[in-house]
C-alpha positions in Angstrom: 0.0 0.0 0.0 2.8 2.4 0.8 4.4 1.6 -2.5 1.2 2.4 -4.4 0.7 5.6 -2.5 4.3 6.7 -3.2 4.0 6.0 -6.9 0.8 8.0 -7.3 1.8 11.0 -5.2 5.4 11.2 -6.5 4.1 11.0 -10.1 1.8 14.0 -9.6 4.6 15.9 -7.8 7.2 15.0 -10.5 4.7 16.2 -13.2 4.2 19.5 -11.4 8.0 20.1 -11.2 8.5 19.1 -14.9 5.6 21.1 -16.5 4.6 24.0 -14.4 6.3 27.2 -13.2 5.2 28.4 -9.7 6.6 30.5 -6.9 9.1 28.7 -4.8 9.6 25.9 -7.3 13.4 26.0 -7.0 13.3 25.9 -3.2 10.9 23.0 -3.2 12.9 21.1 -5.7 16.0 21.7 -3.5 14.0 20.1 -0.7 13.4 17.1 -2.9 17.1 16.8 -3.6 17.8 17.0 0.1 15.5 14.0 0.6 17.9 12.0 -1.6 21.1 13.4 0.0 20.2 13.4 3.7 20.4 9.9 5.2 17.3 8.8 7.2 19.5 8.5 10.4 19.5 12.3 10.5 15.7 12.7 10.7 14.5 9.5 12.4 14.7 11.0 16.0 12.6 14.1 15.3 10.2 12.0 13.3 9.9 9.5 16.1 9.2 12.3 18.6 6.6 13.7 16.2 4.7 10.4 16.0 5.2 9.4 19.7 3.8 12.7 20.9 1.4 13.6 18.1 -0.7 16.7 18.9 -2.2 17.3 15.4 -1.8 21.1 15.5 -3.6 21.4 18.8 -6.6 19.3 17.8 -5.9 16.6 20.3 -5.8 19.2 23.1 -9.1 20.6 22.0 -10.7 17.2 21.9 -9.3 16.3 25.3 -10.8 19.6 26.7 -14.3 18.3 25.8 -13.7 15.3 28.1 -13.1 12.8 25.4 -10.6 10.0 26.1 -9.8 9.1 22.5 -8.9 10.8 19.3 -9.6 8.9 16.1 -10.0 5.8 18.2 -6.5 6.3 19.9 -6.3 6.9 23.6 -5.4 10.5 24.6 -2.5 10.9 27.0 -2.2 14.0 29.1 0.9 15.3 30.9 0.4 18.6 32.7 -1.3 20.9 30.1 -0.1 18.9 27.1 -2.4 16.3 25.5 -1.2 14.0 22.8 -1.6 10.6 21.2 1.1 8.0 20.5 1.0 6.7 16.9 3.9 4.3 17.5 2.8 0.8 16.3 0.1 2.4 14.2 0.2 2.0 10.4 -0.3 5.7 9.8 3.4 6.3 10.5 4.1 4.6 7.2 1.1 5.7 5.2 1.2 9.4 6.1 4.8 10.1 4.8 3.9 8.1 1.6 0.8 10.3 1.0 2.8 13.5 1.4 5.7 12.4 -0.8 8.0 11.9 2.1 8.1 8.1 2.3 11.2 5.9 1.8 13.2 7.2 -1.2 10.4 9.4 -2.3 12.9 12.1 -3.4 14.3 9.7 -5.9 10.9 8.7 -7.2 10.0 12.4 -7.8 13.3 12.9 -9.6 12.6 9.9 -11.9 9.2 11.2 -12.8 10.4 14.7 -13.3 13.1 13.6 -15.7 10.7 11.5 -17.7 8.0 14.1 -18.0 10.5 16.7 -19.0 11.5 14.5 -21.9 8.0 14.2 -23.3 7.0 16.5 -26.2 5.2 19.7 -25.1 3.0 19.3 -28.1 1.2 16.4 -26.4 -0.1 18.8 -23.7 -0.9 21.6 -26.1 -3.0 19.2 -28.2 -4.9 18.0 -25.1 -5.5 21.6 -24.0 -6.9 22.4 -27.4 -9.3 19.5 -27.1 -10.6 20.9 -23.8 -8.6 18.9 -21.3 -7.5 20.7 -18.1 -4.1 20.0 -16.4 -5.5 17.1 -14.3 -7.3 15.4 -17.2 -4.3 15.9 -19.4 -2.1 14.1 -16.8 -4.5 11.2 -16.5 -5.4 10.7 -20.1 -2.1 11.7 -21.9 0.8 11.6 -19.5 0.1 8.5 -17.5 -0.3 6.2 -20.5 2.9 7.5 -22.0 4.7 7.0 -18.6 3.8 3.4 -18.1 7.4 2.3 -18.0 8.4 4.9 -15.5 5.4 4.0 -13.3 6.6 0.4 -13.3 10.2 1.4 -12.6 9.2 3.5 -9.6 6.8 0.8 -8.3 9.6 -1.8 -8.4 11.9 0.5 -6.6 9.3 1.3 -4.0 8.4 -2.4 -3.5 12.0 -3.4 -3.0 12.8 -0.6 -0.6 9.7 -1.0 1.5 10.0 -4.8 1.4 13.7 -4.7 2.6 13.3 -1.8 5.1 14.0 -2.7 8.7 15.6 0.6 9.9 12.5 2.8 9.7 10.1 0.0 10.6 12.1 -0.9 13.7 12.0 2.7 14.9 8.2 3.0 14.7 7.0 -0.6 15.4 7.8 -2.8 18.4 5.2 -5.5 17.4 5.5 -5.6 13.6 6.0 -9.0 12.0 7.4 -7.8 8.7 9.7 -9.9 6.6 12.7 -7.5 7.0 12.4 -7.3 10.8 12.2 -11.0 11.2 15.2 -11.5 8.9 17.1 -8.9 11.0 16.6 -11.1 14.1 16.6 -14.5 12.4 19.6 -15.8 14.2 17.9 -15.5 17.6 14.7 -16.8 16.3 16.3 -19.9 14.8 18.4 -20.4 18.0 15.3 -20.3 20.1 13.6 -22.8 17.8 16.4 -25.2 17.8 17.6 -25.0 21.4 15.1 -23.0 23.4 17.8 -20.4 24.2 19.1 -17.3 22.5 22.5 -17.4 20.8 23.3 -21.0 21.6 22.8 -22.8 18.2 26.0 -23.1 16.2 24.6 -24.7 13.0 22.0 -22.1 12.1 23.9 -20.7 9.0 22.0 -23.0 6.6 18.7 -22.0 8.2 19.6 -18.3 7.9 20.4 -18.8 4.2 17.1 -20.6 3.6 15.2 -17.7 5.4 17.0 -15.1 3.3 16.2 -17.0 0.1 12.5 -17.1 1.0 12.6 -13.4 1.8 14.0 -12.4 -1.6 12.1 -14.9 -3.7 9.0 -12.7 -4.4 11.3 -9.7 -5.5 13.4 -11.9 -7.7 10.4 -13.4 -9.4 8.9 -10.0 -10.0 12.2 -8.7 -11.5 12.5 -11.7 -13.8 9.2 -11.0 -15.4 9.4 -7.2 -15.4 13.2 -6.8 -16.2 12.6 -5.5 -19.7 10.2 -2.8 -18.7 12.3 -1.9 -15.7 15.4 -1.3 -17.9 13.3 0.6 -20.4 11.9 2.9 -17.7 15.4 3.7 -16.3 16.6 4.5 -19.8 13.7 6.7 -20.7 13.9 8.6 -17.4 17.4 9.6 -18.3 19.0 8.0 -15.3 20.7 5.0 -17.1 24.1 6.8 -17.1 
């Protein structure tokens, strides 16, 4: 779901950067580039604090003042005059960044779409406008069909990075049973299964290799069938070199 959200939002954002001129465009695109350059380790602590003590621009405090004990179904916590909710272990911590083009590697996805849309002939849009299409309809009916390879490329990137992510997931979830988090602690899991104790088993290497093989199999199968379109999308986006 996060991959799909990232593809849709980043496509619209990339199209905006490629085809429209607006105030602050250069500054906003610099922010996109910073998303690529700045490692997630720099932002993970403030993001964690944001989700762990989420106040929603004061709305949680207003709701708490009415005597309510929950906000959007999540228990409200109060410390002194501060009221907040904790979104740790809630799926919104992954969905919200994807919706606002700030998910895992979203900066790169926006750049790919921007490069691709800049390479399309301007005459395609002009013809659509003459036929009565607005910007949104032009994007849906003209740009999206022509950008199928780029959509597939970005979707594969998003699937792989979200599938393999354990760093961001481990920061926000303490009870998640994702593939990557289980692989990260597979040594202890196998040791517990074989001996009942952590860190005792000495012959778990083969078991770990089998677990890793199972984890990458869906991605490998996907890439085998979509390799042609993936390579084409990279080339057409101008990032092959």
